[in-house]
mmCIF file of the N, C-alpha and C atoms, coordinates in Angstrom:
data_MODEL
# 
_entry.id   MODEL 
# 
loop_
_atom_site.group_PDB 
_atom_site.id 
_atom_site.type_symbol 
_atom_site.label_atom_id 
_atom_site.label_alt_id 
_atom_site.label_comp_id 
_atom_site.label_asym_id 
_atom_site.label_entity_id 
_atom_site.label_seq_id 
_atom_site.pdbx_PDB_ins_code 
_atom_site.Cartn_x 
_atom_site.Cartn_y 
_atom_site.Cartn_z 
_atom_site.occupancy 
_atom_site.B_iso_or_equiv 
_atom_site.pdbx_formal_charge 
_atom_site.auth_seq_id 
_atom_site.auth_comp_id 
_atom_site.auth_asym_id 
_atom_site.auth_atom_id 
_atom_site.pdbx_PDB_model_num 
ATOM 1   N N  . MET A 1 1  ? 146.357 93.780  152.042 1.00 0.00 ? 1  MET A N  1 
ATOM 2   C CA . MET A 1 1  ? 146.171 94.518  150.839 1.00 0.00 ? 1  MET A CA 1 
ATOM 3   C C  . MET A 1 1  ? 146.056 93.590  149.649 1.00 0.00 ? 1  MET A C  1 
ATOM 4   N N  . ALA A 1 2  ? 145.283 94.063  148.719 1.00 0.00 ? 2  ALA A N  1 
ATOM 5   C CA . ALA A 1 2  ? 145.104 93.256  147.529 1.00 0.00 ? 2  ALA A CA 1 
ATOM 6   C C  . ALA A 1 2  ? 146.243 93.520  146.568 1.00 0.00 ? 2  ALA A C  1 
ATOM 7   N N  . ALA A 1 3  ? 146.628 92.496  145.898 1.00 0.00 ? 3  ALA A N  1 
ATOM 8   C CA . ALA A 1 3  ? 147.716 92.635  144.936 1.00 0.00 ? 3  ALA A CA 1 
ATOM 9   C C  . ALA A 1 3  ? 147.202 93.390  143.716 1.00 0.00 ? 3  ALA A C  1 
ATOM 10  N N  . LYS A 1 4  ? 148.065 94.233  143.165 1.00 0.00 ? 4  LYS A N  1 
ATOM 11  C CA . LYS A 1 4  ? 147.681 94.987  141.974 1.00 0.00 ? 4  LYS A CA 1 
ATOM 12  C C  . LYS A 1 4  ? 147.598 94.050  140.786 1.00 0.00 ? 4  LYS A C  1 
ATOM 13  N N  . LYS A 1 5  ? 146.532 94.240  140.035 1.00 0.00 ? 5  LYS A N  1 
ATOM 14  C CA . LYS A 1 5  ? 146.356 93.426  138.839 1.00 0.00 ? 5  LYS A CA 1 
ATOM 15  C C  . LYS A 1 5  ? 147.076 94.097  137.686 1.00 0.00 ? 5  LYS A C  1 
ATOM 16  N N  . LYS A 1 6  ? 147.700 93.282  136.898 1.00 0.00 ? 6  LYS A N  1 
ATOM 17  C CA . LYS A 1 6  ? 148.375 93.804  135.718 1.00 0.00 ? 6  LYS A CA 1 
ATOM 18  C C  . LYS A 1 6  ? 147.324 94.071  134.641 1.00 0.00 ? 6  LYS A C  1 
ATOM 19  N N  . PRO A 1 7  ? 147.479 95.186  133.912 1.00 0.00 ? 7  PRO A N  1 
ATOM 20  C CA . PRO A 1 7  ? 146.534 95.422  132.819 1.00 0.00 ? 7  PRO A CA 1 
ATOM 21  C C  . PRO A 1 7  ? 146.683 94.338  131.757 1.00 0.00 ? 7  PRO A C  1 
ATOM 22  N N  . LEU A 1 8  ? 145.576 93.896  131.268 1.00 0.00 ? 8  LEU A N  1 
ATOM 23  C CA . LEU A 1 8  ? 145.594 92.827  130.278 1.00 0.00 ? 8  LEU A CA 1 
ATOM 24  C C  . LEU A 1 8  ? 145.981 93.335  128.896 1.00 0.00 ? 8  LEU A C  1 
ATOM 25  N N  . GLY A 1 9  ? 146.054 94.616  128.758 1.00 0.00 ? 9  GLY A N  1 
ATOM 26  C CA . GLY A 1 9  ? 146.400 95.189  127.460 1.00 0.00 ? 9  GLY A CA 1 
ATOM 27  C C  . GLY A 1 9  ? 145.131 95.685  126.785 1.00 0.00 ? 9  GLY A C  1 
ATOM 28  N N  . ILE A 1 10 ? 145.340 96.323  125.703 1.00 0.00 ? 10 ILE A N  1 
ATOM 29  C CA . ILE A 1 10 ? 144.206 96.889  124.976 1.00 0.00 ? 10 ILE A CA 1 
ATOM 30  C C  . ILE A 1 10 ? 143.594 95.783  124.121 1.00 0.00 ? 10 ILE A C  1 
ATOM 31  N N  . VAL A 1 11 ? 142.350 95.587  124.314 1.00 0.00 ? 11 VAL A N  1 
ATOM 32  C CA . VAL A 1 11 ? 141.629 94.594  123.527 1.00 0.00 ? 11 VAL A CA 1 
ATOM 33  C C  . VAL A 1 11 ? 140.895 95.352  122.431 1.00 0.00 ? 11 VAL A C  1 
ATOM 34  N N  . LYS A 1 12 ? 141.243 95.033  121.217 1.00 0.00 ? 12 LYS A N  1 
ATOM 35  C CA . LYS A 1 12 ? 140.587 95.700  120.096 1.00 0.00 ? 12 LYS A CA 1 
ATOM 36  C C  . LYS A 1 12 ? 139.275 94.996  119.801 1.00 0.00 ? 12 LYS A C  1 
ATOM 37  N N  . LYS A 1 13 ? 138.264 95.819  119.757 1.00 0.00 ? 13 LYS A N  1 
ATOM 38  C CA . LYS A 1 13 ? 136.970 95.278  119.389 1.00 0.00 ? 13 LYS A CA 1 
ATOM 39  C C  . LYS A 1 13 ? 136.858 95.328  117.878 1.00 0.00 ? 13 LYS A C  1 
ATOM 40  N N  . LYS A 1 14 ? 136.341 94.273  117.338 1.00 0.00 ? 14 LYS A N  1 
ATOM 41  C CA . LYS A 1 14 ? 136.121 94.270  115.896 1.00 0.00 ? 14 LYS A CA 1 
ATOM 42  C C  . LYS A 1 14 ? 134.927 95.157  115.615 1.00 0.00 ? 14 LYS A C  1 
ATOM 43  N N  . ALA A 1 15 ? 135.135 96.044  114.677 1.00 0.00 ? 15 ALA A N  1 
ATOM 44  C CA . ALA A 1 15 ? 134.046 96.953  114.316 1.00 0.00 ? 15 ALA A CA 1 
ATOM 45  C C  . ALA A 1 15 ? 132.959 96.144  113.635 1.00 0.00 ? 15 ALA A C  1 
ATOM 46  N N  . ALA A 1 16 ? 131.794 96.254  114.168 1.00 0.00 ? 16 ALA A N  1 
ATOM 47  C CA . ALA A 1 16 ? 130.670 95.546  113.573 1.00 0.00 ? 16 ALA A CA 1 
ATOM 48  C C  . ALA A 1 16 ? 130.305 96.248  112.267 1.00 0.00 ? 16 ALA A C  1 
ATOM 49  N N  . LYS A 1 17 ? 130.197 95.472  111.241 1.00 0.00 ? 17 LYS A N  1 
ATOM 50  C CA . LYS A 1 17 ? 129.837 96.067  109.953 1.00 0.00 ? 17 LYS A CA 1 
ATOM 51  C C  . LYS A 1 17 ? 128.392 96.511  110.015 1.00 0.00 ? 17 LYS A C  1 
ATOM 52  N N  . LYS A 1 18 ? 128.204 97.759  109.667 1.00 0.00 ? 18 LYS A N  1 
ATOM 53  C CA . LYS A 1 18 ? 126.844 98.270  109.599 1.00 0.00 ? 18 LYS A CA 1 
ATOM 54  C C  . LYS A 1 18 ? 126.219 97.749  108.325 1.00 0.00 ? 18 LYS A C  1 
ATOM 55  N N  . PRO A 1 19 ? 124.994 97.297  108.404 1.00 0.00 ? 19 PRO A N  1 
ATOM 56  C CA . PRO A 1 19 ? 124.354 96.879  107.155 1.00 0.00 ? 19 PRO A CA 1 
ATOM 57  C C  . PRO A 1 19 ? 124.156 98.102  106.275 1.00 0.00 ? 19 PRO A C  1 
ATOM 58  N N  . PRO A 1 20 ? 124.352 97.939  104.971 1.00 0.00 ? 20 PRO A N  1 
ATOM 59  C CA . PRO A 1 20 ? 124.170 99.098  104.093 1.00 0.00 ? 20 PRO A CA 1 
ATOM 60  C C  . PRO A 1 20 ? 122.739 99.613  104.210 1.00 0.00 ? 20 PRO A C  1 
ATOM 61  N N  . GLU A 1 21 ? 122.619 100.928 104.151 1.00 0.00 ? 21 GLU A N  1 
ATOM 62  C CA . GLU A 1 21 ? 121.301 101.524 104.307 1.00 0.00 ? 21 GLU A CA 1 
ATOM 63  C C  . GLU A 1 21 ? 120.368 101.099 103.181 1.00 0.00 ? 21 GLU A C  1 
ATOM 64  N N  . THR A 1 22 ? 120.921 100.975 101.998 1.00 0.00 ? 22 THR A N  1 
ATOM 65  C CA . THR A 1 22 ? 120.122 100.491 100.882 1.00 0.00 ? 22 THR A CA 1 
ATOM 66  C C  . THR A 1 22 ? 120.908 99.400  100.181 1.00 0.00 ? 22 THR A C  1 
ATOM 67  N N  . SER A 1 23 ? 120.215 98.390  99.772  1.00 0.00 ? 23 SER A N  1 
ATOM 68  C CA . SER A 1 23 ? 120.893 97.317  99.055  1.00 0.00 ? 23 SER A CA 1 
ATOM 69  C C  . SER A 1 23 ? 121.202 97.799  97.638  1.00 0.00 ? 23 SER A C  1 
ATOM 70  N N  . SER A 1 24 ? 122.005 97.041  96.958  1.00 0.00 ? 24 SER A N  1 
ATOM 71  C CA . SER A 1 24 ? 122.373 97.449  95.603  1.00 0.00 ? 24 SER A CA 1 
ATOM 72  C C  . SER A 1 24 ? 121.153 97.432  94.683  1.00 0.00 ? 24 SER A C  1 
ATOM 73  N N  . LEU A 1 25 ? 120.224 96.511  94.919  1.00 0.00 ? 25 LEU A N  1 
ATOM 74  C CA . LEU A 1 25 ? 119.010 96.476  94.104  1.00 0.00 ? 25 LEU A CA 1 
ATOM 75  C C  . LEU A 1 25 ? 118.148 97.705  94.359  1.00 0.00 ? 25 LEU A C  1 
ATOM 76  N N  . GLU A 1 26 ? 118.009 98.095  95.619  1.00 0.00 ? 26 GLU A N  1 
ATOM 77  C CA . GLU A 1 26 ? 117.231 99.287  95.944  1.00 0.00 ? 26 GLU A CA 1 
ATOM 78  C C  . GLU A 1 26 ? 117.880 100.529 95.360  1.00 0.00 ? 26 GLU A C  1 
ATOM 79  N N  . LEU A 1 27 ? 119.207 100.594 95.426  1.00 0.00 ? 27 LEU A N  1 
ATOM 80  C CA . LEU A 1 27 ? 119.931 101.725 94.847  1.00 0.00 ? 27 LEU A CA 1 
ATOM 81  C C  . LEU A 1 27 ? 119.705 101.771 93.339  1.00 0.00 ? 27 LEU A C  1 
ATOM 82  N N  . HIS A 1 28 ? 119.763 100.607 92.695  1.00 0.00 ? 28 HIS A N  1 
ATOM 83  C CA . HIS A 1 28 ? 119.524 100.531 91.252  1.00 0.00 ? 28 HIS A CA 1 
ATOM 84  C C  . HIS A 1 28 ? 118.107 101.012 90.930  1.00 0.00 ? 28 HIS A C  1 
ATOM 85  N N  . GLU A 1 29 ? 117.134 100.603 91.722  1.00 0.00 ? 29 GLU A N  1 
ATOM 86  C CA . GLU A 1 29 ? 115.749 101.029 91.494  1.00 0.00 ? 29 GLU A CA 1 
ATOM 87  C C  . GLU A 1 29 ? 115.605 102.540 91.633  1.00 0.00 ? 29 GLU A C  1 
ATOM 88  N N  . GLN A 1 30 ? 116.291 103.128 92.612  1.00 0.00 ? 30 GLN A N  1 
ATOM 89  C CA . GLN A 1 30 ? 116.217 104.578 92.807  1.00 0.00 ? 30 GLN A CA 1 
ATOM 90  C C  . GLN A 1 30 ? 116.825 105.313 91.620  1.00 0.00 ? 30 GLN A C  1 
ATOM 91  N N  . ILE A 1 31 ? 117.968 104.840 91.149  1.00 0.00 ? 31 ILE A N  1 
ATOM 92  C CA . ILE A 1 31 ? 118.634 105.478 90.016  1.00 0.00 ? 31 ILE A CA 1 
ATOM 93  C C  . ILE A 1 31 ? 117.769 105.374 88.767  1.00 0.00 ? 31 ILE A C  1 
ATOM 94  N N  . CYS A 1 32 ? 117.186 104.198 88.545  1.00 0.00 ? 32 CYS A N  1 
ATOM 95  C CA . CYS A 1 32 ? 116.329 104.015 87.369  1.00 0.00 ? 32 CYS A CA 1 
ATOM 96  C C  . CYS A 1 32 ? 115.079 104.877 87.457  1.00 0.00 ? 32 CYS A C  1 
ATOM 97  N N  . ALA A 1 33 ? 114.543 105.038 88.650  1.00 0.00 ? 33 ALA A N  1 
ATOM 98  C CA . ALA A 1 33 ? 113.359 105.885 88.817  1.00 0.00 ? 33 ALA A CA 1 
ATOM 99  C C  . ALA A 1 33 ? 113.681 107.320 88.414  1.00 0.00 ? 33 ALA A C  1 
ATOM 100 N N  . ILE A 1 34 ? 114.865 107.793 88.803  1.00 0.00 ? 34 ILE A N  1 
ATOM 101 C CA . ILE A 1 34 ? 115.281 109.150 88.437  1.00 0.00 ? 34 ILE A CA 1 
ATOM 102 C C  . ILE A 1 34 ? 115.465 109.244 86.925  1.00 0.00 ? 34 ILE A C  1 
ATOM 103 N N  . ARG A 1 35 ? 116.093 108.219 86.331  1.00 0.00 ? 35 ARG A N  1 
ATOM 104 C CA . ARG A 1 35 ? 116.306 108.226 84.885  1.00 0.00 ? 35 ARG A CA 1 
ATOM 105 C C  . ARG A 1 35 ? 114.970 108.262 84.139  1.00 0.00 ? 35 ARG A C  1 
ATOM 106 N N  . TYR A 1 36 ? 114.042 107.406 84.551  1.00 0.00 ? 36 TYR A N  1 
ATOM 107 C CA . TYR A 1 36 ? 112.748 107.353 83.868  1.00 0.00 ? 36 TYR A CA 1 
ATOM 108 C C  . TYR A 1 36 ? 111.971 108.650 84.045  1.00 0.00 ? 36 TYR A C  1 
ATOM 109 N N  . GLU A 1 37 ? 112.126 109.278 85.192  1.00 0.00 ? 37 GLU A N  1 
ATOM 110 C CA . GLU A 1 37 ? 111.469 110.571 85.417  1.00 0.00 ? 37 GLU A CA 1 
ATOM 111 C C  . GLU A 1 37 ? 112.020 111.617 84.449  1.00 0.00 ? 37 GLU A C  1 
ATOM 112 N N  . ASN A 1 38 ? 113.333 111.623 84.273  1.00 0.00 ? 38 ASN A N  1 
ATOM 113 C CA . ASN A 1 38 ? 113.951 112.564 83.333  1.00 0.00 ? 38 ASN A CA 1 
ATOM 114 C C  . ASN A 1 38 ? 113.550 112.265 81.892  1.00 0.00 ? 38 ASN A C  1 
ATOM 115 N N  . ILE A 1 39 ? 113.458 110.978 81.546  1.00 0.00 ? 39 ILE A N  1 
ATOM 116 C CA . ILE A 1 39 ? 113.025 110.604 80.203  1.00 0.00 ? 39 ILE A CA 1 
ATOM 117 C C  . ILE A 1 39 ? 111.600 111.077 79.963  1.00 0.00 ? 39 ILE A C  1 
ATOM 118 N N  . GLU A 1 40 ? 110.749 110.900 80.966  1.00 0.00 ? 40 GLU A N  1 
ATOM 119 C CA . GLU A 1 40 ? 109.353 111.327 80.851  1.00 0.00 ? 40 GLU A CA 1 
ATOM 120 C C  . GLU A 1 40 ? 109.266 112.837 80.641  1.00 0.00 ? 40 GLU A C  1 
ATOM 121 N N  . LYS A 1 41 ? 110.086 113.606 81.366  1.00 0.00 ? 41 LYS A N  1 
ATOM 122 C CA . LYS A 1 41 ? 110.096 115.065 81.194  1.00 0.00 ? 41 LYS A CA 1 
ATOM 123 C C  . LYS A 1 41 ? 110.525 115.438 79.783  1.00 0.00 ? 41 LYS A C  1 
ATOM 124 N N  . ARG A 1 42 ? 111.546 114.752 79.266  1.00 0.00 ? 42 ARG A N  1 
ATOM 125 C CA . ARG A 1 42 ? 112.023 115.054 77.921  1.00 0.00 ? 42 ARG A CA 1 
ATOM 126 C C  . ARG A 1 42 ? 110.970 114.715 76.875  1.00 0.00 ? 42 ARG A C  1 
ATOM 127 N N  . LEU A 1 43 ? 110.259 113.610 77.071  1.00 0.00 ? 43 LEU A N  1 
ATOM 128 C CA . LEU A 1 43 ? 109.198 113.248 76.134  1.00 0.00 ? 43 LEU A CA 1 
ATOM 129 C C  . LEU A 1 43 ? 108.078 114.273 76.152  1.00 0.00 ? 43 LEU A C  1 
ATOM 130 N N  . GLU A 1 44 ? 107.730 114.763 77.339  1.00 0.00 ? 44 GLU A N  1 
ATOM 131 C CA . GLU A 1 44 ? 106.676 115.770 77.435  1.00 0.00 ? 44 GLU A CA 1 
ATOM 132 C C  . GLU A 1 44 ? 107.088 117.068 76.747  1.00 0.00 ? 44 GLU A C  1 
ATOM 133 N N  . SER A 1 45 ? 108.332 117.492 76.939  1.00 0.00 ? 45 SER A N  1 
ATOM 134 C CA . SER A 1 45 ? 108.781 118.728 76.294  1.00 0.00 ? 45 SER A CA 1 
ATOM 135 C C  . SER A 1 45 ? 108.862 118.537 74.783  1.00 0.00 ? 45 SER A C  1 
ATOM 136 N N  . GLY A 1 46 ? 109.260 117.345 74.338  1.00 0.00 ? 46 GLY A N  1 
ATOM 137 C CA . GLY A 1 46 ? 109.301 117.058 72.905  1.00 0.00 ? 46 GLY A CA 1 
ATOM 138 C C  . GLY A 1 46 ? 107.909 117.033 72.314  1.00 0.00 ? 46 GLY A C  1 
ATOM 139 N N  . SER A 1 47 ? 106.954 116.531 73.073  1.00 0.00 ? 47 SER A N  1 
ATOM 140 C CA . SER A 1 47 ? 105.566 116.495 72.610  1.00 0.00 ? 47 SER A CA 1 
ATOM 141 C C  . SER A 1 47 ? 105.037 117.907 72.411  1.00 0.00 ? 47 SER A C  1 
ATOM 142 N N  . ALA A 1 48 ? 105.338 118.799 73.333  1.00 0.00 ? 48 ALA A N  1 
ATOM 143 C CA . ALA A 1 48 ? 104.901 120.194 73.207  1.00 0.00 ? 48 ALA A CA 1 
ATOM 144 C C  . ALA A 1 48 ? 105.543 120.843 71.978  1.00 0.00 ? 48 ALA A C  1 
ATOM 145 N N  . ARG A 1 49 ? 106.798 120.507 71.729  1.00 0.00 ? 49 ARG A N  1 
ATOM 146 C CA . ARG A 1 49 ? 107.489 121.066 70.572  1.00 0.00 ? 49 ARG A CA 1 
ATOM 147 C C  . ARG A 1 49 ? 106.847 120.566 69.277  1.00 0.00 ? 49 ARG A C  1 
ATOM 148 N N  . PHE A 1 50 ? 106.481 119.292 69.220  1.00 0.00 ? 50 PHE A N  1 
ATOM 149 C CA . PHE A 1 50 ? 105.838 118.755 68.022  1.00 0.00 ? 50 PHE A CA 1 
ATOM 150 C C  . PHE A 1 50 ? 104.453 119.342 67.816  1.00 0.00 ? 50 PHE A C  1 
ATOM 151 N N  . ILE A 1 51 ? 103.751 119.646 68.888  1.00 0.00 ? 51 ILE A N  1 
ATOM 152 C CA . ILE A 1 51 ? 102.442 120.282 68.750  1.00 0.00 ? 51 ILE A CA 1 
ATOM 153 C C  . ILE A 1 51 ? 102.599 121.657 68.101  1.00 0.00 ? 51 ILE A C  1 
ATOM 154 N N  . ARG A 1 52 ? 103.615 122.408 68.511  1.00 0.00 ? 52 ARG A N  1 
ATOM 155 C CA . ARG A 1 52 ? 103.865 123.717 67.891  1.00 0.00 ? 52 ARG A CA 1 
ATOM 156 C C  . ARG A 1 52 ? 104.235 123.558 66.425  1.00 0.00 ? 52 ARG A C  1 
ATOM 157 N N  . MET A 1 53 ? 105.067 122.567 66.114  1.00 0.00 ? 53 MET A N  1 
ATOM 158 C CA . MET A 1 53 ? 105.449 122.341 64.719  1.00 0.00 ? 53 MET A CA 1 
ATOM 159 C C  . MET A 1 53 ? 104.238 121.937 63.887  1.00 0.00 ? 53 MET A C  1 
ATOM 160 N N  . GLU A 1 54 ? 103.384 121.098 64.454  1.00 0.00 ? 54 GLU A N  1 
ATOM 161 C CA . GLU A 1 54 ? 102.184 120.670 63.746  1.00 0.00 ? 54 GLU A CA 1 
ATOM 162 C C  . GLU A 1 54 ? 101.277 121.867 63.451  1.00 0.00 ? 54 GLU A C  1 
ATOM 163 N N  . ALA A 1 55 ? 101.141 122.769 64.409  1.00 0.00 ? 55 ALA A N  1 
ATOM 164 C CA . ALA A 1 55 ? 100.307 123.959 64.214  1.00 0.00 ? 55 ALA A CA 1 
ATOM 165 C C  . ALA A 1 55 ? 100.881 124.842 63.115  1.00 0.00 ? 55 ALA A C  1 
ATOM 166 N N  . SER A 1 56 ? 102.204 124.981 63.083  1.00 0.00 ? 56 SER A N  1 
ATOM 167 C CA . SER A 1 56 ? 102.795 125.814 62.038  1.00 0.00 ? 56 SER A CA 1 
ATOM 168 C C  . SER A 1 56 ? 102.649 125.162 60.661  1.00 0.00 ? 56 SER A C  1 
ATOM 169 N N  . ILE A 1 57 ? 102.674 123.841 60.585  1.00 0.00 ? 57 ILE A N  1 
ATOM 170 C CA . ILE A 1 57 ? 102.471 123.153 59.309  1.00 0.00 ? 57 ILE A CA 1 
ATOM 171 C C  . ILE A 1 57 ? 101.041 123.365 58.822  1.00 0.00 ? 57 ILE A C  1 
ATOM 172 N N  . TYR A 1 58 ? 100.077 123.252 59.752  1.00 0.00 ? 58 TYR A N  1 
ATOM 173 C CA . TYR A 1 58 ? 98.684  123.508 59.362  1.00 0.00 ? 58 TYR A CA 1 
ATOM 174 C C  . TYR A 1 58 ? 98.508  124.950 58.886  1.00 0.00 ? 58 TYR A C  1 
ATOM 175 N N  . GLY A 1 59 ? 99.188  125.875 59.534  1.00 0.00 ? 59 GLY A N  1 
ATOM 176 C CA . GLY A 1 59 ? 99.141  127.272 59.089  1.00 0.00 ? 59 GLY A CA 1 
ATOM 177 C C  . GLY A 1 59 ? 99.734  127.428 57.702  1.00 0.00 ? 59 GLY A C  1 
ATOM 178 N N  . LEU A 1 60 ? 100.795 126.705 57.436  1.00 0.00 ? 60 LEU A N  1 
ATOM 179 C CA . LEU A 1 60 ? 101.417 126.741 56.116  1.00 0.00 ? 60 LEU A CA 1 
ATOM 180 C C  . LEU A 1 60 ? 100.474 126.161 55.063  1.00 0.00 ? 60 LEU A C  1 
ATOM 181 N N  . TYR A 1 61 ? 99.794  125.067 55.400  1.00 0.00 ? 61 TYR A N  1 
ATOM 182 C CA . TYR A 1 61 ? 98.798  124.511 54.473  1.00 0.00 ? 61 TYR A CA 1 
ATOM 183 C C  . TYR A 1 61 ? 97.720  125.539 54.162  1.00 0.00 ? 61 TYR A C  1 
ATOM 184 N N  . ALA A 1 62 ? 97.233  126.210 55.190  1.00 0.00 ? 62 ALA A N  1 
ATOM 185 C CA . ALA A 1 62 ? 96.191  127.229 54.988  1.00 0.00 ? 62 ALA A CA 1 
ATOM 186 C C  . ALA A 1 62 ? 96.704  128.358 54.100  1.00 0.00 ? 62 ALA A C  1 
ATOM 187 N N  . ALA A 1 63 ? 97.955  128.760 54.300  1.00 0.00 ? 63 ALA A N  1 
ATOM 188 C CA . ALA A 1 63 ? 98.531  129.829 53.480  1.00 0.00 ? 63 ALA A CA 1 
ATOM 189 C C  . ALA A 1 63 ? 98.655  129.395 52.026  1.00 0.00 ? 63 ALA A C  1 
ATOM 190 N N  . ILE A 1 64 ? 99.087  128.173 51.790  1.00 0.00 ? 64 ILE A N  1 
ATOM 191 C CA . ILE A 1 64 ? 99.244  127.668 50.416  1.00 0.00 ? 64 ILE A CA 1 
ATOM 192 C C  . ILE A 1 64 ? 97.890  127.607 49.717  1.00 0.00 ? 64 ILE A C  1 
ATOM 193 N N  . ILE A 1 65 ? 96.900  127.047 50.423  1.00 0.00 ? 65 ILE A N  1 
ATOM 194 C CA . ILE A 1 65 ? 95.563  126.946 49.829  1.00 0.00 ? 65 ILE A CA 1 
ATOM 195 C C  . ILE A 1 65 ? 94.980  128.343 49.594  1.00 0.00 ? 65 ILE A C  1 
ATOM 196 N N  . GLY A 1 66 ? 95.183  129.241 50.561  1.00 0.00 ? 66 GLY A N  1 
ATOM 197 C CA . GLY A 1 66 ? 94.690  130.611 50.408  1.00 0.00 ? 66 GLY A CA 1 
ATOM 198 C C  . GLY A 1 66 ? 95.335  131.315 49.238  1.00 0.00 ? 66 GLY A C  1 
ATOM 199 N N  . LEU A 1 67 ? 96.631  131.167 49.060  1.00 0.00 ? 67 LEU A N  1 
ATOM 200 C CA . LEU A 1 67 ? 97.313  131.800 47.928  1.00 0.00 ? 67 LEU A CA 1 
ATOM 201 C C  . LEU A 1 67 ? 96.877  131.172 46.600  1.00 0.00 ? 67 LEU A C  1 
ATOM 202 N N  . TYR A 1 68 ? 96.634  129.870 46.605  1.00 0.00 ? 68 TYR A N  1 
ATOM 203 C CA . TYR A 1 68 ? 96.135  129.208 45.387  1.00 0.00 ? 68 TYR A CA 1 
ATOM 204 C C  . TYR A 1 68 ? 94.780  129.766 45.000  1.00 0.00 ? 68 TYR A C  1 
ATOM 205 N N  . LEU A 1 69 ? 93.877  129.886 45.987  1.00 0.00 ? 69 LEU A N  1 
ATOM 206 C CA . LEU A 1 69 ? 92.549  130.425 45.708  1.00 0.00 ? 69 LEU A CA 1 
ATOM 207 C C  . LEU A 1 69 ? 92.618  131.900 45.295  1.00 0.00 ? 69 LEU A C  1 
ATOM 208 N N  . LEU A 1 70 ? 93.532  132.646 45.915  1.00 0.00 ? 70 LEU A N  1 
ATOM 209 C CA . LEU A 1 70 ? 93.691  134.058 45.544  1.00 0.00 ? 70 LEU A CA 1 
ATOM 210 C C  . LEU A 1 70 ? 94.187  134.177 44.103  1.00 0.00 ? 70 LEU A C  1 
ATOM 211 N N  . GLU A 1 71 ? 95.076  133.297 43.711  1.00 0.00 ? 71 GLU A N  1 
ATOM 212 C CA . GLU A 1 71 ? 95.593  133.308 42.333  1.00 0.00 ? 71 GLU A CA 1 
ATOM 213 C C  . GLU A 1 71 ? 94.469  132.990 41.348  1.00 0.00 ? 71 GLU A C  1 
ATOM 214 N N  . LYS A 1 72 ? 93.604  132.062 41.709  1.00 0.00 ? 72 LYS A N  1 
ATOM 215 C CA . LYS A 1 72 ? 92.517  131.687 40.811  1.00 0.00 ? 72 LYS A CA 1 
ATOM 216 C C  . LYS A 1 72 ? 91.514  132.847 40.655  1.00 0.00 ? 72 LYS A C  1 
ATOM 217 N N  . LEU A 1 73 ? 91.323  133.635 41.712  1.00 0.00 ? 73 LEU A N  1 
ATOM 218 C CA . LEU A 1 73 ? 90.394  134.751 41.661  1.00 0.00 ? 73 LEU A CA 1 
ATOM 219 C C  . LEU A 1 73 ? 90.951  135.913 40.846  1.00 0.00 ? 73 LEU A C  1 
ATOM 220 N N  . ILE A 1 74 ? 92.227  136.076 40.803  1.00 0.00 ? 74 ILE A N  1 
ATOM 221 C CA . ILE A 1 74 ? 92.835  137.202 40.092  1.00 0.00 ? 74 ILE A CA 1 
ATOM 222 C C  . ILE A 1 74 ? 93.032  136.851 38.682  1.00 0.00 ? 74 ILE A C  1 
# 
């Protein structure tokens, strides 16, 4: 008969470090891309708001000139 072998004990394996899925530079680029996208959206909405304000100013100019001409006619 073969002699029983003694268990050598539990051998702990060192956990292999998984490489990060994204490097810190790639993560920074992703965050900045999101920020710039949001900035671009805000600029576009601000541009639309200024176009409306510009139109109302032109309307006000027309009203002032129209009232001036109406006053001159009366």
